[in-house]
C-alpha positions as CSV (number, residue, x, y, z in Angstrom):
1,M,-13.9,-8.4,5.2
2,P,-13.1,-11.3,7.3
3,S,-13.7,-10.8,11.0
4,V,-10.9,-9.7,13.3
5,R,-11.0,-13.1,15.0
6,Q,-10.7,-15.0,11.7
7,V,-7.8,-12.9,10.4
8,S,-6.1,-13.2,13.8
9,K,-6.5,-17.0,13.7
10,D,-5.6,-17.5,10.0
11,E,-2.5,-15.2,10.1
12,K,-1.5,-15.9,13.7
13,I,-1.6,-12.2,14.6
14,N,-2.7,-10.7,17.9
15,P,-6.4,-9.7,17.5
16,L,-5.6,-6.2,18.8
17,T,-3.2,-5.7,16.0
18,V,-5.8,-6.7,13.4
19,S,-8.4,-4.5,15.1
20,R,-6.0,-1.5,14.9
21,A,-5.2,-2.2,11.3
22,Y,-8.9,-2.3,10.4
23,Q,-9.4,0.9,12.3
24,L,-6.6,2.6,10.3
25,L,-8.3,1.5,7.1
26,V,-11.6,2.9,8.5
27,D,-9.9,6.2,9.3
28,E,-8.5,6.4,5.8
29,G,-11.9,5.8,4.3
30,M,-11.0,2.4,2.8
31,L,-13.3,0.3,5.0
32,E,-16.6,1.0,6.6
33,S,-18.1,-0.7,9.6
34,R,-21.7,-1.7,9.3
35,R,-23.1,-2.4,12.7
36,G,-23.9,-6.0,13.2
37,L,-22.7,-6.9,9.7
38,G,-19.0,-6.4,9.8
39,M,-16.4,-4.5,7.8
40,Y,-16.8,-3.7,4.1
41,V,-14.5,-2.2,1.5
42,T,-15.7,1.2,0.5
43,E,-16.3,2.2,-3.1
44,G,-13.2,3.8,-4.5
45,A,-10.9,2.1,-2.0
46,A,-8.7,0.6,-4.8
47,G,-8.2,4.1,-6.3
48,M,-7.3,5.5,-2.8
49,A,-4.8,2.7,-2.3
50,Q,-3.2,3.4,-5.6
51,Q,-3.0,7.1,-4.9
52,T,-1.4,6.5,-1.6
53,A,1.1,4.1,-3.1
54,R,1.9,6.7,-5.8
55,E,2.5,9.4,-3.3
56,R,4.7,7.1,-1.1
57,F,6.7,6.2,-4.2
58,I,7.2,9.8,-5.3
59,N,8.0,11.1,-1.8
60,E,10.0,8.3,-0.3
61,E,11.3,5.8,-2.9
62,W,12.0,8.1,-5.9
63,P,14.4,10.4,-4.1
64,E,16.5,7.4,-3.1
65,I,16.4,6.0,-6.6
66,C,17.5,9.4,-7.9
67,R,20.5,9.5,-5.5
68,S,21.5,6.0,-6.7
69,I,21.2,7.0,-10.4
70,T,23.5,10.0,-9.7
71,R,25.9,8.0,-7.6
72,L,26.2,5.4,-10.3
73,G,26.5,7.9,-13.1
74,L,23.7,6.4,-15.1
75,S,22.4,8.3,-18.1
76,V,18.8,8.6,-19.2
77,D,19.6,6.5,-22.3
78,E,21.0,3.7,-20.2
79,L,18.0,3.7,-18.0
80,L,15.5,3.7,-20.9
81,E,17.4,0.9,-22.6
82,A,17.4,-1.2,-19.4
83,Y,13.6,-0.4,-19.0
84,Q,12.9,-1.5,-22.5
85,R,14.8,-4.8,-22.1
86,S,12.8,-5.5,-19.0
87,Q,9.5,-5.3,-20.8
């Protein structure tokens, strides 16, 4: 991973914010700190990120989508047809 200073400079973000973000990723097991070498992405981080995104979708986004479907009176057939057209 790029250094905290590099990300801070490139993205014009406070270094403390970058450091906290990196620490969150370390705490979640997605990054590891190697003393004197920097931050490295852990093996399996992509799978963990996908699982986290799936859980967030199911628990946060999907209920709102379901409420919209109900409110709009959409049928399963209409939704499947719209999905097939979008592919």
